[in-house]
N, C-alpha and C positions, 0 to 999 in steps of 0.2 A: 434348713436341715443340713448339718455337717455330713460330709461324705463318710467320716470315720464312725458315724453312728450306725452304719450298716454292718453290724458285728457278725452277721451270718454270711458275709460275702464269700468267705473261704469255702463254704459248702457248695458253691456253684462253680468252682474252678475245675478244670480238667483233671482227671485222676493222675497222680504222680506216675512216672515211668515204671516204678518198681512193682506196681500193682498188676495183677494178672488181667489179661483181656482175651476175648475170643480170638483164635488163630485167624490169620489173614488168608486170602485165597491162594491156591498153589501158584498161580501165574506170577505173583509178586516175588516169589522166591527163586524164579528162574533168572540166571544171569546170562546176558548175551553180549559178547564182544563183537562190535560191528566195525567194518571198514569198507571204504569205497574209493575207487580211483578210475578216472577216465583220461585217455590220452589221445591226441590227434593222430598219432602214428607218423610214419615217415613218407607217406605218399599223398594222402587226401589233403585238399586245400582247407577244409573246415571239418569240425567235429559234429557229426550228426547223432552221436550217442548222447543220451541223458539218463540220469538216475536220480532216485530219491530214497532216502532212508528216514523212517519216522518211528517214534514211540507214541503209543496211544493208550488210553485207559479211562477208568473212572475211579473216583476216590471219595472217601469220607474222612474228615478230620473232626474229632470231637473238640470243640473249643471251650464250651461251658456245659455243665450238667449237674443236676441235683441227685443223680443216681449214684449209688455206691460204686467205688472203683471195681472194674472187672466186669460189670454188667453190659457195658457197651465198649467197643474198641476205641482207643485213642486215635488210631489211624488204620484204615484198611483200604486197599485198592486193587483193582485188576490192571495188569500191565501187559500190553501186547506190542509187537513190532511188525512193521511193514517195510518191505523193500520192493522197489520197482525199477526195471531197466527197460529202456526203449532205444531201438536202433532205427533211425530214420532213413527214408529212401525217397528218391524223386529228383535228385540232382540240385546243384547250387544250394540255395538256402532252404529249399522246400523240405528236405529231409529233417533238417534241424528244427524247423517250425513244427513239423508233424510230431516228432518225438517229444518236444517240449510241451506242445499242446495236449497230447494224449495223457501225459502224467498230470498236468495241471487240471485238466477236465475230470480225470478220475478222482482226484482229491476233492474237487468241488462237489462232485456227486456224493462222496462219502460224508462231507461236512453238512450237506443238505439233508441227510437222512435223519429224521427226528428221533428214532429209537435205535441206538446202537446195540447190536446183539454181541455181548462180550462173554459168550460161552459157546463152546463147540461140542456140547453134549449132543446126544442123538436127537432130542426134540428140536434143537436149534440149528444143527449143521446144515440141513437142507435149505433152510431159509437163508443162511449165510451164503451158501453156494449159489442159490437163485439170484440173490442180490448182486453177487460178484459178476455173474454172467450177464445180468441186465446192465450193469455199469459198463462192461466191455462193449456191449451192443450200442449203448447210448453214446459212448465216446466215439465209436466207429461212425455212427450216423453224423455226429457233429463235425468230425474231421472230413468226411466225404462232402458235406454241405459247404464247408469252408473252402475246400479245394475247388469245388464247382463254381463258387462265387468269386474267386480271385484267380484270374488267368495265369498269374505268375506262379501259382501253387498247384496247377493242374497235375495230377498224377502223384501227388505227394502221399506218403503213407509211412507206417512205422510198425515194427514189432512191438509187443508189449508183454512183458513177463513180470508177474507179481507173486511175492511170497508173503504170507501173513501168518504170524505165529502168536498163539495165546497159550502160555504155559508150554506143555509138551505137544500141543496140537499144531500142525502146520498145514496150511492150504496153499497150493500152487495153482495159478491160473495163467495161461499164456496163449498168444497167437504169434505166429511167425517162427523165426529160427534163432532166437536168443535163448540159450538153454539154461536149465537149472540142474545142479548136481548136488548130491548129498554124499559126503565122505563119512563113512561109519566104520570104525575099527580098521582104518587104513585102506579100506576098499571104496572105490569111487562108483557111485550109482547115478545114472542119468534119470532125472525125474520127468523130463519132457520129451516130446517127439516133434521133430521139425515139421513145419507146414511148408514143405517145398515140393516142387515137381520131382526132384531127384528122389525124395523119400517116397513119394507115391509110386514112382516107377519101380523102386526097389521093393516096395511092399507087394506089388503085382508080379514080381519076378520078371520084370521086363528089362532088367539091366543086362547089357551085353557082357562078353567075356572080360572086358577091361573095366567093368563097372559102369555106373551112370556117368555120361559125359559131364565134364566140369560146368558147362554152360547151364545145366539144369539145377545146379546146387543153389543158385541165388534167385531162382524164380519162385516167389512165394505164392502159395495157394490160399493162404489165409493171413490177413494182417489188418491192422487198423488203417482205414483208407480205401479198402476194397469194398465196393457197394454190395449190399445184400448180406450173405452170411459170413463175409470176410472177418467180422469181428466176433464170431462165436468162439469162445475160448474152450480149450481143454482144461478141466479142473481136476486136481488130484489131492487127496487127503493123505497125510503121512503122520505117523506117531513118532515124535522125536525121542531120542535116547541121550543120556548124558554123554558128552563128548562129541556129539554130531557137529559136522561143519558143513554149512550150506554155502553154495556158490551160485550166484546169478551173473551171467556175463553176456557179451555180444560175440558174434562170430569173428570179430577181429582178434579175439583170444583163441577160440577153438580152431580157427582156420590156420593159425600159426603154431599152436602148441597142442601136442596130442594128449590124449587122456592119461597116459602113463606119466607124463611130465607134470600134468595138473595134479594127479594123485600124489606124486612125490612131494610136491610143495605143500599140499594140504596135510600130509602126514608129519611135517616138521613141527617140532616144538616152537612155541613163540606166539606172539599176538597176531590177531587177524590183520592188522595193518602191515606187518612185515610180509605176510604171505601175499597180500593184495599187491604190494609193490613188486614182489618177486615175480608174480604171474604176469603182470603188465610188462615187466622188464624182459621176460622170456619172449613175449610176443614181439617186442621191439627188436630184440637181438635176432629173431628169425626173419626180420624184414619189415615188420610193421606196415603191411600193405593196406590195412584198413584201420579205422578208429578202433580203439580197444578199451573196453570197460569191464571192470570186475567189482562185484559187491560180495562181501563175505559176512557171515554170521556164525560165530562159534558159541555153542550152547553148553551151559553148565546147569544140569537139572538135578536137584537133590532127590534122594529117595522119597517115595510117597510115605506120608505119615499114617 
């Protein structure tokens, strides 16, 4: 049989682009400008900070169909974004190992999940939060076990801060003192609370006239690598608005640059990459006493249809 005898082949081609199709999910219409930068700083011998920026989703492409055009979409997909920042501790190479391992282990756990929940509606959000907290606990357990098994890594640990957005929904989970900020309408809002001894003393009203002594500011009460509940994260849900700007960073930035300067940079017109470089540059100009990492996400969210 000759192939050209299949005269009805055209009926099974994908519908042409001009034909109407059901609208795609709102998450696919959200535009996110992403940037990330990490610098050794001017004092530390090695960089114990690590970051990861990912896009994730699910999609359907119609390749062939006998259905009339418009009855099924040619392309539809859910699109989300995830950013993770980790600031290692433990001295020498241990901190770098801990921060790198925490991010890699977290992603391994995500990829091993057989059913990805790509909706943050009320029926699903509790499941997503439960899974997120469980992954933090599992990562903590694995890092603790690795540190106990290898004498050269004893005492290693890391902060871990993660932001996951799907459409206009944002989830923040963190342990440690690597903060997340949201700049909205030019005003800077902190989304996380430091897990430090200094913060606990301040919350109890135990700070002296001069405030909490500096030596307590870097004593972590929760972090990946602390046995027991050290890996239990704080989780927060935020509804994003058009124009919001999200910053995840390490204390190498916040220890050198105050909130007013951070807000000023995030208010400037321009791409996320320019602001990321400017923020790291400010930390270096102020002394660069620690590794400094900044990850930015600028959101463009169209009006709801």
